[in-house]
VOPADO-670499 format. One record per atom (N, C-alpha, C, CB): residue in one letter; z, y, x. Coordinates in steps of 0.05 Angstrom, whole numbers, plus 5000, padded with zeros to 4 digits. Glycine has a CB too. Layout:
aZYX/...
! end
This chain:
m953076035743/m950775995726/m950776205704/m950875705713/n948476325699/n948276535679/n948376435651/n945676685683/n949076605632/n948976535604/n946076465596/n950076765586/f945776285577/f943076215569/f943176085541/f941776025589/s940776095529/s940375945504/s938075755509/s939676135480/y938375505500/y936275305505/y935175215478/y937375065521/f932675265473/f931375195447/f928875035453/f930775455431/n928874785444/n926374635446/n926374425423/n926174485474/p924874495402/p924774315378/p922674095380/p924274485354/t921174085403/t918973895405/t919973605406/t917273955429/k918973445388/k919573155388/k917573025407/k919473035359/i918672875427/i916872735446/i916472455437/i918172745475/i913972365435/i913272095428/i911771975452/i911472085402/f913071805467/f912171725494/f911571425495/f914271805515/g909271365507/g908771085513/g905970985505/g910770915500/k905370735510/k902770615504/k902370605474/k902570335516/g899870675466/g899070645438/g900470825419/g899570375430/r901771045428/r903371205410/r901771415394/r905471355426/i899171435400/i897571625384/i897571545355/i894671635395/a897871295349/a897971205322/a900271325306/a898270895321/a902271435320/a904571555307/a903871815292/a906771615327/l901471925298/l900672165284/l900672135254/l897772245293/t900171895245/t900071835216/t902771915203/t899571535211/r904971865217/r907571925206/r908472205211/r909671735217/e907572325233/e908572585241/e907272815226/e908072625271/i904772785217/i903372995203/i903772955173/i900372995210/p904673155159/p905173135130/p902573035115/p905973395118/a902972865096/a900772735081/a898972945068/a901772535061/d900173165059/d898573365045/d897473585063/d900273495023/a897873555089/a896873765108/a893873765110/a898173715135/k892774005114/k889974025121/k889874105150/k888474245103/v888673925166/v888973935195/v886474035209/v889773665206/l886774205229/l884574265247/l885274145274/l884174585250/v883573955283/v883873825309/v882373995330/v882873535309/t883774075351/t882474235372/t882274075397/t884074505377/y880174115412/y879873975437/y878074135456/y878773685432/g877574025480/g876074165500/g873174095501/g877274115527/g872273995525/g869473945529/g868373695517/g868973945558/g869973535504/g868973295491/g869573035505/g866073315488/s871073045527/s871772795541/s873372605523/s873372845566/i874772715503/i876372535486/i874572355469/i878172705467/k871972425467/k870072265452/k868872035468/k867872435440/s869372045494/s868271835511/s870471655523/s866671955534/n872971735520/n875171575532/n876871435511/n876971755548/g876071445486/g877371295465/g879571445451/g878571055477/v880371685461/v882571835448/v881671935421/v883372065466/y879272045419/y878272145394/y878371935372/y875472255397/e877571695378/e877471485358/e880371415349/e876171235369/q882171415368/q884971365361/q886071585342/q886771345386/v885471835348/v886372055331/v885072025304/v885672325344/k882471975304/k880971945279/k882171725261/k877971885284/d882871505273/d884071285259/d886771355247/d884271035276/a888371505264/a891071585255/a890871785232/a892671705278/l888671935230/l888472145210/l886672055186/l887272395222/k886071805184/k884271715163/k885171765135/k883771415166/s887771815131/s888771875104/s889272175101/s891271725099/h888472325121/h888972615120/h886272775116/h890372715145/k886473015107/k884173195107/k884173345134/k884373395083/w881973335148/w881873465174/w879073555182/w883073275195/l879073765198/l876673875210/l877073865241/l876074155200/e874973935255/e875273935284/e873974185296/e874073685297/f875074275319/f873974505334/f874074435363/f875574765327/g871774405376/g871674335404/g870674565421/g869874095408/g870674525447/g869674735465/g871674925477/g867674885451/i874274865474/i876275035487/i876174995517/i879174965476/e875875215532/e875375195561/e877875125577/e874275465570/p877475045602/p879774985620/p881575225623/p878774905647/n880575465623/n882175715620/n881475825593/n881675915644/p882975755572/p882075815545/p881476115540/p884175735525/r879176165529/r878076435526/r878676545498/r875076445531/y879576785498/y880176925473/y877776925454/y880977215479/e875476965465/e873076975448/e872576715434/e870577045465/t872976495448/t872676225435/t874876175415/t872676005457/l877276235422/l879576185405/l879376335378/l882176245419/m878376575379/m878076735355/m876176605335/m877277025362/q874276455345/q872576305327/q874176095311/q870276165342/a876075965325/a877775775311/a879675915292/a879375615332/v880576155299/v882276305281/v880876355254/v883176575294/e878376415255/e876776465230/e876676205213/e873976565237/i876375985227/i876275725212/i878975675198/i875475495231/v881075715213/v883775675201/v884175835176/v885975745222/k883276085177/k883576265154/k881776185131/k883076555162/k879176135138/k877176065117/k877775805103/k874476055130/e878775605119/e879175345108/e882075285099/e878375135128/s883675495101/s886575465092/s887875235107/s886775425062/i887575225133/i888775015150/i891775055150/i887675035179/t893274835147/t896174845147/t897474705171/t897174715121/m895874575188/m896874435211/m894774425233/m897874145204/l895574485258/l893774465281/l894574225298/l893774725297/l892674085309/l893173865327/l891473905352/l892573585313/a892773965374/a891474005400/a891173735413/a892974205418/v888773655421/v888373395434/v886973455461/v886673205417/g888473425483/g887373485509/g889473565529/g885273715507/g888773735548/g890673825568/g892074075561/g889173855595/g893274205581/g894874445577/g893274675566/g896174525602/s890774695574/s889074915564/s888574895534/s886374925579/v888074655525/v887674615496/v890274675481/v886774325490/a892574585492/a895174645480/a895674945479/a897374495494/d895175075502/d895575365504/d893775515483/d894975475532/g891275435483/g889375565465/g890175525436/g886575455470/t891175295430/t891875235402/t894375395394/t892374935399/k896175445413/k898475615407/k897575895400/k900375625431/f895575995414/f894576255408/f893176255380/f892576355429/i891676045375/i890376025348/i892576035327/i888675765346/a894675875331/a896875855311/a898076135306/a898975665321/a898476285328/a899776545325/a897776755313/a900776645352/a895376755324/a893376955315/a892576925286/a890976945333/a892576685276/a891776635248/a893676765228/a891576335243/r896076815237/r898076935219/r898977215228/r900476755216/f897577325248/f898377575259/f897077805244/f897577595289/e898578015238/e897478245224/e896878455246/e899478365203/g894278515249/g893478705269/g891478575288/g895878805285/e891178705312/e889278605332/e890678375348/e888478835351/p889678135346/p890977905359/p891277935390/p889377655354/w889378085403/w889678125432/w892278265439/w887278275442/d893478405420/d895978545425/d898278345431/d896778715401/i897978105421/i899977895427/i900177855457/i899277625413/l897977885471/l897877845500/l898078105515/l895277705508/s896478305507/s896378555523/s898778735519/s893878705517/k899978725495/k902278895489/k904778745483/k901579075465/q904678475486/q906878305480/q907978355452/q909178345500/a906178405433/a906878435405/a908278185395/a904378505387/p910478215381/p912077985373/p910577805353/p914678065360/v910777545357/v909677355338/v911777285318/v908677095353/k911377345293/k913377305272/k912977045257/k913377535253/s910576925260/s909976675245/s907576545259/s909376735215/a907376285256/a905076135268/a904575885251/a905676065297/v902075795251/v901375545238/v902675325253/v898275515237/p903975135240/p905274905253/p903174745269/p906674725233/m904074635292/m902174485309/m903574255323/m900874675330/g901874065330/g902773835346/g900773805369/g902973575330/v901473635388/v899773595412/v899473295418/v900973745436/v897073215425/v896572965439/v895773035467/v894372785424/m897572995486/m897173085513/m895672875529/m899773155527/t893472945542/t891872755557/t891772815587/t889072745546/l892873045595/l892773125623/l895473235631/l890473335628/p896973085648/p899573185656/p899473405676/p901272945668/a900673635669/a900573865688/a902374085679/a897773975690/t901774205656/t902974465649/t905674445635/t901074615633/g906174225622/g908574215605/g908274365579/g910974325620/s905774455573/s905274625550/s905874475524/s902474715550/e905874205526/e906374045501/e909274075491/e905773755507/s911074185508/s913874205499/s915074475506/s915473985511/n913474685505/n914574955508/n913075145489/n914575055537/g913975395488/g912775585470/g911075795483/g914875725454/f910075735507/f908575925523/f905675855525/f909775955551/a903976055530/a901076005533/a899876225550/a899675995505/v897776155564/v896276345581/v893376345571/v896476275611/i892376585565/i889676605554/i887976805570/i889876705524/s885376745573/s883576915587/s881777065568/s881876755607/r880777295577/r878777445561/r876477525578/r880077695548/n874177425571/n871777475587/n871177775590/n869377325575/a871277915568/a870378195567/a871878365587/a870778305540/t874378305593/t875978465611/t876778325637/t878478565597/q875978075639/q876777905662/q879877915666/q875378005688/e881277875644/e884177865645/e885077585637/e885378075625/k887377515649/k888677265642/k891677325638/k888277045665/l892477315612/l895177415605/l896677195590/l894977665588/s899277225589/s900977025577/s902577135554/s902876905597/f903576965537/f905377035515/f907176795509/f903877135490/g909276845495/g911076625487/g912476695462/g913076565509/s913076495446/s914476525421/s915776265412/s912576635399/p918176285401/p919376045390/p917775925367/p922176105379/h916176085354/h914475995332/h912175815342/h913376225316/c911675825368/c909375675379/c910075415393/c907875845398/y912575335390/y913275065400/y911874855384/y916375025400/p910574665397/p909474435382/p911674285367/p907974245400/r911074195343/r913074045327/r913473775340/r912174015298/f911373665352/f911573405365/f909473395387/f911273165345/a909873215406/a907973165428/a907672875433/a908673325453/v905272765432/v904772485438/v903872465467/v902572365419/l905272305483/l904672275511/l904171975517/l907072385529/d901671905518/d900871635525/d899671635552/d898971515503/p901071545573/p900071555600/p897371415604/p902071435619/q896671235586/q894071095588/q891771295586/q893870885566/t892171515573/t889971715570/t889171835596/t890771935550/t890871815617/t890371935643/t888371775659/t892871985658/f887871525652/f886371345669/f883371425670/f886571065659/s882471585651/s879671665652/s879271935665/s878571675623/l881472055675/l881372325687/l880272305716/l884072455688/p878672505724/p877772515752/p880072575771/p875472715756/q879772505796/q881872545816/q882672845817/q881072445843/r880773015815/r881373305818/r883373395797/r878773465815/q883173295773/q884973375752/q887773255756/q883973295725/i887873015765/i890472895771/i891873045794/i890172595779/a890373115815/a891473275837/a892473545827/a889373305859/n890773675811/n891573935800/n894173905784/n889374045782/g894373695769/g896773655752/g899273625769/g896473415735/a899073475791/a901473425808/a902273695822/a900773215830/v900273845831/v900974105844/v902174295823/v898374225856/d900974315800/d901874495779/d904774435772/d900174485754/a905374185767/a908074095760/a910074165783/a908173795754/f909274105808/f910974165831/f911674455833/f909574075857/i909674635829/i910174915832/i911675035808/i907575065836/h911274915784/h912974995762/h915974965769/h912274835736/v916574745781/v919374695788/v920274885810/v919774405798/i918574925830/i919275105852/i919975385842/i916975115872/e918375485823/e918875755814/e921375795798/e916475855798/q922575575790/q925175585776/q927475515795/q925175405752/y926775435819/y928775325838/y929075495864/y927975045846/l926875585875/l926975725901/l927376025897/l924375675917/t929776105889/t930376385886/t932876445902/t930876455855/y935276445889/y937776485903/y939876325889/y938576795905/p942076255903/p944176095891/p945376225866/p946376025911/s945976065845/s947076185821/s949175995809/s944876235800/s950475845826/s952575655817/s951575475795/s955075815806/a949075385799/a947875205780/a947274935793/a945275325767/r949374795801/r948974545816/r947374335802/r951674435824/l947974305776/l946474105761/l943574175758/l947774065733/q942974425753/q940174515750/q938674465776/q939974805742/d939974525799/d938774475825/d938074175828/d940574565848/r939974005821/r939573715825/r937373615806/r942173565820/l937273715782/l935173635764/l932373715775/l935573765736/a932173965785/a929674065797/a928973895821/a929974355805/e930973835838/e930373675862/e929473395855/e932873665880/s930473285834/s929673005827/s926773005819/s931372905804/i925773215805/i922973225798/i921273265822/i922473455777/l922073445840/l920473485865/l920273235881/l921773715882/l922573095885/l922572845901/l920772635888/l925372745904/t920872615862/t919172415848/t916172485852/t919872405818/l915472735850/l912672815853/l911772755882/l912373115847/l913472805901/l912772745929/l912372435932/l914972845948/e913972285919/e913771995921/e911271885908/e916271865909/i910571995885/i908371875870/i905672025872/i909171845841/g905772265883/g903372435883/g900872305892/g903872675899/t900772205917/t898372085927/t897771815913/t898572045957/k899871675905/k899471415891/k898071465864/k902171285886/a898771685851/a897571735825/a894571805827/a899071975812/l893671885850/l890871955854/l889071705857/l890572125879/q890271485864/q888671245870/q887271135844/q890371035882/p884771045847/p883370935824/p884870705811/p880570845832/d886370555827/d887870325816/d890870385811/d887670085835/a891470645807/a894270725801/a895270575777/a894471035797/d897670475778/d898770315756/d899870495734/d900870125766/y900470375711/y901470525688/y904070665695/y901870335665/e905870525709/e908470645715/e908270895731/e910170445730/t906470905751/t906071145767/t905071375750/t904171085790/r903071325734/r901971535717/r904071625696/r899471435702/a905671435687/a907871515668/a909871695680/a909271255657/e910571645706/e912371815720/e911172105723/e912971705748/l908572115729/l907272375732/l907372525706/l904372345742/v906772395684/v906772525658/v909572635651/v905872325636/w911572475657/w914372555650/w915272785668/w916272315653/c914472775694/c915172995712/c913973255702/c914172935740/a911473245693/a910073495684/a911473605659/a907173435678/t912273435641/t913673525617/t916373655624/t914073295597/l917973515640/l920673615647/l920573855665/l922273395660/g918273895679/g918074115697/g917974385683/g915674085714/l917074395658/l916874645644/l917474635614/l913974755649/n919474475608/n920274465579/n922774645575/n920874185570/g923574795596/g925774985593/g928374885604/g926075055565/l928674625607/l931374515614/l932274595642/l931274215613/i930574565662/i931474625690/i931774925695/i929574505710/g930575085677/g930675375680/g933075505666/g928175505670/c934675335652/c936975445637/c938975575656/c938275225621/g939575825652/g941775955666/g941276015695/g944175795664/v938775995705/v938176045733/v936076265736/v937175785747/p936176425758/p934076615763/p931376475768/p934776805787/q929276605760/q926576485763/q924676685776/q925476395736/d922676585789/d920676745803/d917876645796/d921176755834/w916476785779/w913776695771/w911576865784/w913476715741/s912176975808/s910277135822/s907776975830/s911477265846/t908176725839/t905976555847/t903976525824/t906876285858/h905076475800/h903476445776/h901976705769/h905076345753/n903476925770/n902177175762/n899877255781/n904277395762/i900377215807/i898177265826/i895877075823/i899277255855/g896676815819/g894576605814/g892876655790/g895976345812/h894076765769/h892576825744/h890277015750/h894376935722/e890877215768/e888777405774/e886477275790/e889977635791/l887177095808/l885076955823/l883276785804/l886376775844/t884576665784/t882976515765/t881176695748/t884776345747/a882376915739/a880877105722/a878477225736/a882677325712/l878877285762/l876777415777/l874677215789/l877977565800/y875576985797/y873876805813/y873476525800/y874976775840/g874776475778/g874476225764/g875675985778/g871576175760/l877476025797/l878675805811/l880675655793/l880075905837/d880775395796/d882675235781/d885475345784/d882674935790/h886975355762/h889675465762/h891375355784/h890975425735/a891575085785/a893274955805/a892475025833/a893274655801/r889975065838/r888975125865/r889675405873/r885975075867/t889775585854/t890775855861/t893675845870/t890376055838/l895275675856/l898075655862/l898575535890/l899475475841/a896975335897/a897175215924/a896575415946/a895374975926/v894775605940/v894075815960/v896376015962/v891475945952/v897376105939/v899176325938/v902076255946/v899276455911/l903076025937/l905875965941/l906775985970/l906475685931/p905375855990/p906375876017/p906676166027/p904575726036/g904776336018/g904876616026/g907376756014/g902376766017/v907976695989/v910276815976/v912876725990/v910476725946/l913076465996/l915476366009/l915876486037/l915376066011/r913776516052/r914076626079/r914676926077/r911476586095/n913377066059/n913777356057/n916577426046/n911677476038/r917677256029/r920277316016/r922477136027/r919977285986/k922077026051/k924076836061/k926776956065/k923076716087/h926977226070/h929577356073/h931077356047/h929177636084/e929577376024/e930877375998/e931577095989/e929177515978/k929976905997/k930276625988/k931576446009/k927576515981/r932776566030/r933676416053/r935476186046/r935176596072/e937576236030/e939476016024/e938175786009/e941876126008/k936575845990/k935275635975/k933075495991/k934075745949/l931675646008/l929675526025/l930975326045/l928175736041/l933275396055/l934775206073/l935674966057/l937175346086/q936575006033/q937274776016/q934874596010/q938574875989/y932674726004/y930074585999/y929274426023/y927874775991/a929574546047/a928774406072/a930474156076/a929074596095/e933074176070/e934873946075/e934573736053/e937674046076/r934673816028/r934873626007/r932173496000/r935973745982/i929973646002/i927373535995/i925973416019/i925673755983/w926173546042/w924673466066/w926373336087/w923173686077/g929073336084/g930773206103/g930873356130/g929972926108/i930373616130/i930373776155/i933073896160/i928173996154/t934373806181/t937073896187/t937474016215/t939073676183/s935473986231/s935674086259/s933874326264/s935073866279/g934574486284/g933074726290/g934374966279/g930274696280/s933375206287/s934475446276/s933875476247/s933475696292/e935075666233/e934575706205/e931575766200/e936275926193/d930475946216/d927676016213/d925875776218/d926976246232/e926575616238/e924975376243/e924975176220/e925875246269/r927375146208/r927574956186/r925975056162/r930574926178/i926175316157/i924675436134/i921675406138/i925475726131/e920775476162/e917875446168/e916975166166/e917275566196/s918574976175/s917874696173/s917574606144/s919874516188/a919474696127/a919374616099/a916874726085/a921874716085/i916174976092/i913775096080/i911274956089/i913575406086/t911174896115/t908874756126/t908474486114/t909074726157/r910774336110/r910574076097/r909674096068/r913273936099/t910474316055/t909474356028/t906474386027/t910874606015/e905474546046/e902574576048/e901174306053/e901874776070/t902374156071/t901273896078/t901173706054/t902873766101/f903273726037/f903273556013/f900973635995/f905973595998/f900573895990/f898273975974/f895673875985/f898274285970/e895373906011/e892873826024/e892473516023/e892873916054/s894673366023/s894473076021/s893372995993/s897272946025/l893573175974/l892473125947/l889573235945/l894173265926/g888573335967/g885873445967/g885673725957/g884073265952/v887873865957/v887974145946/v888174335969/v890374175927/a886274525971/a886174715993/a888474915990/a883474865993/t889275036013/t891575216013/t890775496025/t893875106028/r888175546028/r887275796039/r885075916021/r886275766068/l884976176018/l882876296002/l880076226013/l883276606003/s879776236039/s877176186051/s876175906045/s877176246080/q878075716041/q877275436035/q876475406006/q879675256042/c876975605990/c876375585961/c873875735953/c878775695945/g872375835973/g869975975967/g870376255956/g868375825947/i872776375961/i873376635951/i872876835974/i876376655941/d871877075966/d871477285986/d874177385996/d869877525973/a875077266018/a877777316028/a878177596038/a878377126050/d875977746044/d876278016054/d876978216031/d873778106067/t875978166007/t876478355986/t878578265966/t873878405971/a879078005964/a880877905944/a883678025944/a881177605947/p884978045968/p887778155968/p887978435955/p888778175996/e886178615963/e886278885952/e885578895922/e884279075967/t883678725914/t882778725886/t885078625868/t880278545883/v886278405876/v888478285860/v890778485859/v889378015871/a891578595882/a893778785883/a893279025865/a894278875912/a890779125865/a890179355848/a890379295819/a887379455855/r889479055811/r889578975782/r892478955773/r888178715778/l894278845790/l897078825782/l898379095783/l898478625801/a897579265802/a898679535803/a898079695778/a897579685828/a895579655767/a894779795743/a896579725719/a891879735736/r897779485721/r899579405699/r902579475705/r899379105694/g902979595728/g905679665736/g907379425743/g907079815714/e906079215753/e907378965759/e909178975784/e905378745763/k911678895781/k913478845803/k914678565798/k915779065805/l913778385815/l914378105811/l916678005827/l911877945817/g917377755823/g919477625838/g922177645824/g919677745865/e924077485833/e926777475820/e928277735824/e928377245831/h927477895843/h928778155848/h926978385841/h929578185877/g924578335831/g922578545825/g921678685850/g923778745807/s921778545873/s921178665899/s918278615908/s923078565919/i916778455893/i914078395901/i912178605888/i913278105893/t911878815902/t910179045893/t907278985900/t911179315906/p905379155890/p902579115897/p902079105928/p900979335886/d903579265943/d903279255972/d904078985983/d904879475986/v906178875972/v907078605981/v905078395973/v909878545970/i903978415949/i901878225940/i899578235959/i900978295911/n898778465968/n896578495987/n897278346013/n895978795993/e899778386022/e900678246047/e900577936043/e903578336054/i901577846020/i901677556015/i898877436015/i902977505988/l896977566001/l894277456000/l892777486026/l892677585978/t893377696041/t892077726067/t892977506086/t892778006079/s895477416082/s896477196099/s895276926092/s899477176097/r893776916069/r892676666060/r889676656064/r893376616031/l888476826081/l885576826085/l884676576099/l884877076102/
! end
């Protein structure tokens, strides 16, 4: 197991009715900007709960943060933070709202061009404190310091991370998921599953405990995935999904192990170019990455086949192929397509276009840096 540092200051407040805890978590003298997305929180009761919890605080609101948060929109909020001397941000919504709010927090105190935080990885030296009320289990953004932001003008989708952008606290009330459409629940399950995969399916690193932690999340998602989609899904099932999503990307299972975020990097380009849901790009790309890089990932793929899918017979290649096929079948059981052509994307031009965009940035992806633009083209061509 490699050397590592684990830093996560986020306080998790989990369970029914816990939004009321905001009253205690936000300093009494704070001036708060509440951020949210398209306004669903005003129809599902979450907004009223937040409003009630903040009745003794000074606060403003900023809505309209997109599912893939846009730089142009977020910069409007940055101006409000500066003009109104905001001292605390509260993101209320899913991972995109949390991601967008992290950027607002960083950009409001950044000296220079804020886009440099993303395009040049300019260091974030300070950020406005923030908390999260998470309403959509998927990204784990409520308990990490990373964010992914899109820019319309350049059709880019880029990421950044900073210890200064960890939420101070995160409220997770599984009841907020009951008003979500099936598509969002399915996306959340896929996103969480692939977050774990990209920290797990690399090569052995003498990290037995980390492997077992990752496997427990994968097995739980397989067990509850389709159950969570049902209109009559119970609280316990949704609670398990929420907790899996948080643990999948709060940094714990990635401690001391090699990681491969190539599926996410390629997927980000598909979203930026074609507007496809983030999780659905991952479901398309991951099987192609695993098949293309199976020689590098062989030992862990065989472990995955045995421990997650119970596959112990057949040749090594047969076991690996069976595990990848079953992974595709799991995504499809959630109603998530696994081919470019099924997603309404121009499958003939997408591979070259995505590969060229990543080539322009000098991208070499994967745990070995072996996924070059030519390999990206191969991966996407296999997913037509």
